[in-house]
C-alpha positions as CSV (number, residue, x, y, z in Angstrom):
1,M,172.8,260.7,-142.9
2,R,169.1,259.1,-143.2
3,I,168.5,256.2,-140.4
4,D,168.5,254.0,-143.4
5,E,172.0,255.0,-145.1
6,P,174.8,252.5,-144.3
7,D,177.0,253.9,-141.1
8,P,180.3,255.0,-142.6
9,Y,181.5,253.6,-139.3
10,E,180.4,250.0,-139.6
11,P,183.0,247.5,-140.5
12,D,181.7,245.0,-143.5
13,A,180.0,242.2,-142.1
14,P,182.4,239.5,-140.8
15,C,183.2,236.6,-143.0
16,T,182.5,233.4,-141.8
17,D,182.9,230.5,-144.0
18,A,186.4,229.2,-144.3
19,A,186.2,228.2,-148.2
20,E,185.3,231.7,-149.3
21,C,187.5,233.6,-146.3
22,P,191.4,232.2,-147.0
23,D,192.0,234.0,-143.7
24,L,190.1,231.9,-141.8
25,A,192.2,228.3,-142.4
26,D,194.7,227.0,-140.3
27,P,197.7,229.9,-140.4
28,V,199.7,226.4,-139.9
29,D,198.3,224.5,-142.6
30,S,198.4,227.6,-145.4
31,V,202.4,227.3,-144.3
32,D,202.6,223.8,-145.5
33,R,200.8,224.3,-148.4
34,G,202.7,227.1,-149.6
35,D,199.5,229.2,-149.6
36,H,200.4,232.8,-148.1
37,R,197.2,234.3,-149.0
38,A,196.6,234.3,-145.0
39,N,198.8,236.7,-144.5
40,T,198.1,239.1,-146.8
41,S,194.1,238.9,-147.5
42,P,193.0,242.2,-147.5
43,S,190.1,241.2,-144.7
44,R,192.6,240.7,-142.5
45,E,194.3,243.7,-143.1
46,R,190.5,245.5,-142.7
47,R,189.9,243.7,-139.2
48,G,192.9,245.6,-137.7
49,G,193.2,248.7,-140.0
50,P,191.8,252.2,-140.0
51,E,188.3,251.5,-140.7
52,V,188.3,249.4,-137.4
53,V,190.6,252.2,-135.5
54,A,187.8,254.9,-136.9
55,H,185.1,252.8,-136.1
56,V,186.4,252.3,-132.1
57,H,187.1,255.9,-132.3
58,Y,184.1,256.8,-133.1
59,R,181.8,255.2,-130.9
60,E,184.3,255.9,-127.8
61,S,183.4,259.4,-128.4
62,V,179.6,258.6,-128.6
63,D,180.1,256.9,-125.8
64,A,181.8,259.8,-123.6
65,A,179.7,262.4,-125.1
66,Y,176.3,260.4,-123.8
67,R,177.7,260.1,-120.5
68,A,178.6,263.6,-120.4
69,A,175.2,265.0,-121.2
70,A,174.1,262.8,-118.5
71,D,176.5,264.0,-116.0
72,R,175.8,267.3,-116.6
73,A,171.7,266.6,-116.5
74,E,172.3,265.2,-112.8
75,W,174.9,267.9,-111.8
76,V,171.8,271.2,-113.1
77,D,169.3,269.3,-111.5
78,A,171.3,269.0,-108.3
79,V,171.9,272.7,-108.1
80,P,168.8,274.2,-106.8
81,Q,168.9,271.6,-104.0
82,L,172.7,272.4,-103.1
83,R,172.2,276.3,-103.2
84,A,169.6,276.2,-101.0
85,A,171.2,273.7,-98.2
86,W,174.4,276.2,-98.3
87,Q,171.8,279.2,-97.7
88,E,170.4,276.9,-94.7
89,H,173.5,276.3,-93.0
90,K,174.5,280.6,-92.9
91,E,171.1,280.7,-91.8
92,R,171.9,278.5,-88.8
93,Y,176.2,280.1,-88.6
94,P,175.8,283.5,-89.4
95,E,179.3,284.9,-90.7
96,R,181.6,285.9,-87.9
97,T,182.2,289.8,-88.5
98,R,185.6,289.9,-90.5
99,A,188.1,292.7,-89.8
100,T,187.8,295.6,-91.9
101,P,191.3,296.3,-93.0
102,R,192.6,300.4,-92.6
103,T,195.8,302.6,-92.9
104,E,196.1,304.8,-89.8
105,A,197.1,308.0,-89.9
106,D,201.2,307.1,-89.9
107,G,200.6,304.9,-92.5
108,T,200.6,301.8,-90.8
109,W,198.0,299.2,-92.2
110,V,196.2,296.7,-90.0
111,S,193.7,294.4,-90.8
112,G,192.5,292.4,-86.7
113,E,194.7,292.0,-84.3
114,H,197.6,289.9,-85.7
115,R,198.1,291.5,-89.4
116,R,200.2,294.8,-89.8
117,L,202.6,296.4,-91.8
118,D,204.2,299.6,-90.9
119,P,204.5,302.2,-92.9
120,E,207.2,301.3,-95.2
121,Q,206.2,297.6,-96.1
122,N,202.7,299.3,-96.6
123,N,204.1,301.6,-99.0
124,E,206.1,299.0,-100.8
125,A,203.3,296.6,-100.7
126,S,200.9,298.9,-102.3
127,K,203.8,299.4,-105.4
128,T,204.3,295.5,-105.4
129,H,200.3,295.7,-105.9
130,A,200.6,297.7,-108.8
131,D,203.3,296.5,-109.9
132,L,201.8,292.6,-110.1
133,A,198.1,294.4,-112.1
134,D,200.4,296.0,-114.7
135,E,202.4,293.1,-115.5
136,A,199.5,290.4,-115.2
137,Y,197.5,292.7,-117.9
138,R,200.4,293.5,-119.9
139,H,202.2,290.1,-119.7
140,I,200.3,287.1,-118.3
141,L,197.0,288.0,-120.1
142,P,197.9,288.2,-123.6
143,A,200.3,285.5,-122.8
144,L,197.2,283.0,-121.5
145,R,194.9,284.8,-124.3
146,R,197.1,282.9,-126.9
147,I,197.0,279.6,-125.5
148,E,193.0,279.8,-125.4
149,A,193.2,280.6,-129.1
150,T,194.7,277.8,-130.1
151,N,192.4,275.2,-128.2
152,P,188.9,275.9,-129.3
153,N,187.7,273.3,-126.6
154,G,189.4,275.4,-124.1
155,Q,187.9,278.7,-122.4
156,L,189.4,281.5,-120.0
157,A,187.5,282.1,-116.7
158,G,187.3,284.5,-113.9
159,L,189.3,286.9,-115.1
160,E,187.7,290.0,-113.2
161,N,189.2,288.1,-110.2
162,M,192.9,287.3,-111.8
163,V,194.8,289.6,-109.7
164,K,194.3,289.5,-105.8
165,G,192.7,292.4,-104.3
166,E,195.6,295.2,-102.6
167,D,194.1,294.8,-99.1
168,R,193.5,290.7,-99.1
169,L,197.3,290.9,-100.8
170,K,198.5,292.7,-98.3
171,E,197.2,290.3,-95.5
172,K,198.9,287.3,-97.1
173,M,202.0,289.6,-97.6
174,A,201.8,290.5,-93.5
175,D,201.3,286.7,-92.9
176,A,204.5,285.9,-95.0
177,W,206.3,289.0,-93.8
178,H,205.5,287.8,-89.8
179,G,208.6,286.7,-88.2
180,R,210.9,288.1,-91.3
181,P,211.1,291.4,-91.4
182,G,214.4,291.4,-93.4
183,L,212.6,290.3,-96.5
184,T,212.0,292.5,-99.3
185,A,208.5,293.1,-100.5
186,R,209.4,291.1,-104.3
187,Q,210.9,288.4,-101.7
188,V,207.4,288.3,-99.7
189,L,205.1,288.2,-102.7
190,S,206.8,285.3,-103.8
191,M,206.1,283.5,-100.9
192,V,202.1,284.1,-102.4
193,P,201.0,281.6,-105.2
194,D,197.6,283.1,-106.3
195,A,198.5,287.0,-106.5
196,V,197.9,285.7,-109.8
197,R,195.2,283.9,-110.8
198,S,193.4,282.3,-114.1
199,T,191.1,279.1,-114.9
200,L,191.2,277.7,-118.0
201,T,188.0,275.0,-118.7
202,Y,186.7,272.4,-121.0
203,S,184.2,269.9,-121.7
204,S,184.6,266.9,-119.8
205,E,185.3,264.6,-122.9
206,R,187.7,266.9,-124.1
207,Y,189.4,268.2,-120.7
208,A,192.6,265.4,-120.3
209,E,193.5,266.1,-123.6
210,G,192.6,269.7,-123.3
211,V,195.2,270.3,-120.1
212,L,197.9,268.2,-121.6
213,A,197.9,270.4,-124.4
214,D,198.0,273.9,-122.8
215,V,200.9,272.5,-120.4
216,D,202.5,272.3,-123.2
217,Q,201.1,275.8,-124.4
218,L,202.4,277.3,-121.3
219,K,205.6,276.3,-121.0
220,A,206.5,277.2,-124.8
221,E,205.0,280.7,-123.7
222,G,208.2,280.9,-121.7
223,F,206.5,279.8,-117.9
224,E,208.1,277.5,-115.8
225,L,206.2,275.1,-114.1
226,I,206.3,275.3,-110.4
227,K,203.8,272.6,-109.0
228,L,200.6,270.6,-110.5
229,K,198.0,268.6,-108.6
230,N,195.5,266.3,-109.9
231,L,192.9,266.7,-107.3
232,W,190.1,264.8,-109.5
233,H,190.5,261.5,-106.4
234,A,189.7,264.0,-103.5
235,H,187.0,264.3,-102.1
236,Q,186.0,268.4,-101.6
237,Y,187.9,269.4,-104.6
238,K,187.8,268.2,-108.2
239,G,190.4,269.6,-110.4
240,I,193.9,270.4,-111.3
241,N,195.2,273.3,-109.9
242,S,199.0,274.5,-110.8
243,Q,201.8,276.9,-110.3
244,W,204.3,278.8,-112.9
245,F,206.5,281.5,-112.7
246,R,207.5,284.0,-114.6
247,A,211.5,283.9,-115.4
248,E,211.7,287.8,-116.1
249,T,210.2,288.2,-113.1
250,G,210.0,286.4,-111.1
251,T,206.7,286.5,-110.9
252,R,204.0,283.8,-109.6
253,F,200.4,282.7,-110.8
254,E,198.6,280.3,-110.4
255,M,196.8,278.5,-113.0
256,Q,193.4,275.8,-112.5
257,F,192.4,273.4,-114.9
258,H,188.4,272.7,-114.8
259,T,184.9,271.2,-116.3
260,P,182.1,274.1,-116.3
261,E,180.8,272.0,-113.7
262,S,183.7,271.4,-111.4
263,L,184.3,274.9,-111.7
264,E,180.4,275.7,-110.3
265,A,181.5,273.6,-107.4
266,K,184.6,274.8,-106.5
267,E,182.8,278.3,-106.6
268,L,179.5,276.7,-105.1
269,T,181.9,275.4,-102.1
270,H,184.4,278.3,-101.8
271,E,182.7,280.3,-98.7
272,A,182.8,276.8,-97.1
273,Y,186.4,276.8,-97.3
274,E,187.4,280.3,-96.1
275,R,185.2,279.0,-93.3
276,I,187.1,276.4,-92.7
277,R,189.9,278.2,-93.0
278,A,189.0,281.4,-91.4
279,N,188.1,279.1,-87.9
280,A,191.2,277.5,-88.3
281,A,192.9,280.4,-86.9
282,L,190.9,281.7,-84.4
283,P,190.1,279.8,-81.2
284,V,188.1,276.7,-81.1
285,D,184.9,276.0,-79.4
286,E,182.3,272.8,-79.4
287,Q,180.2,275.2,-82.4
288,D,183.1,275.4,-84.5
289,L,183.8,271.9,-84.1
290,V,180.2,271.2,-85.1
291,Q,180.2,273.5,-87.9
292,D,183.3,272.9,-89.9
293,R,182.0,269.1,-89.6
294,E,179.1,270.1,-91.7
295,L,181.1,272.4,-94.1
296,E,183.2,269.4,-95.2
297,N,180.0,267.4,-95.7
298,F,178.9,270.1,-97.6
299,Q,181.7,269.9,-99.7
300,R,182.1,266.3,-100.2
301,R,178.5,266.7,-100.8
302,V,179.3,268.7,-103.4
303,N,182.0,267.3,-105.1
304,T,180.6,263.9,-105.2
305,L,178.3,265.2,-108.1
306,I,181.1,265.9,-110.4
307,A,181.6,263.2,-112.6
308,T,185.9,262.4,-113.3
309,P,186.6,263.2,-117.3
310,P,187.8,260.0,-119.3
311,G,192.1,259.9,-119.2
312,T,192.7,262.2,-116.4
313,D,194.7,259.6,-115.0
314,R,197.4,260.9,-117.7
315,I,198.0,263.9,-116.0
316,K,201.0,263.5,-114.0
317,D,201.6,265.7,-110.5
318,F,204.8,267.6,-110.6
319,P,206.9,266.8,-108.9
320,E,205.4,263.9,-109.3
321,K,204.8,261.6,-106.0
322,N,207.6,258.8,-105.2
323,D,205.4,255.9,-104.6
324,G,208.6,253.9,-103.2
């Protein structure tokens, strides 16, 4: 459309002459005169009719697009400085040496001083991981692909890490098994919420409607919602985290909902989160406390730059919080 062409969403100029526009007359006076034009004039219908609604929606979408573009530009400009700040932190606080998982001659699996699986548990955990990967790629992923195909604005991300690595899963299972030796491997696996995980991303402008639609699509695929947390109000993580249940096998999986920017922020702060969690499991000294404060400040600094998409207040926690 050329600049000199009329905007198809622009409503007609308002009429200001009551003599020419009967709908501007006093409605009480019109009724007294038996003149019903005030209730039936095209101008009154047009004032709240489809043309005005379309115009409002159009303007809202344009405003949202401009805001999203400005937010993206601000984020892109900030990322190099944030990456440099994180590199500086790592140089100041070198990462502690992590335990190397290993399987001993008798079949016992160990990772560090406290994580251990006896030979039977280790065998069960290995088989559980293989079965989990098979289920994830043969059943869960095809369902997610179908959901992605129904929503042109949604895009799957992180599929290369969809299934937790075997040793990392064994660490989680060893933690869950500790003090519960009578549990089966499947029962222990059910206590690991993110053994299978994926992410759907949407543009900021379409985020809320995309999440709401795809939550319904996940249910239509037969998955049962266990938990949903809307964390757009949080200071150290922006996004929505949900957990689901596949009834056929009892397998749980995690689905996160992000904008491209909030996903990049999560990836940028993930190592900080891991360090905070690792420090929590170790004896604490003053330097650890200082580092933890810096790590939390870094997470907050990153996520302050992430704009909350419009409409996220429509996405409720499940189970919903009881404020009473």
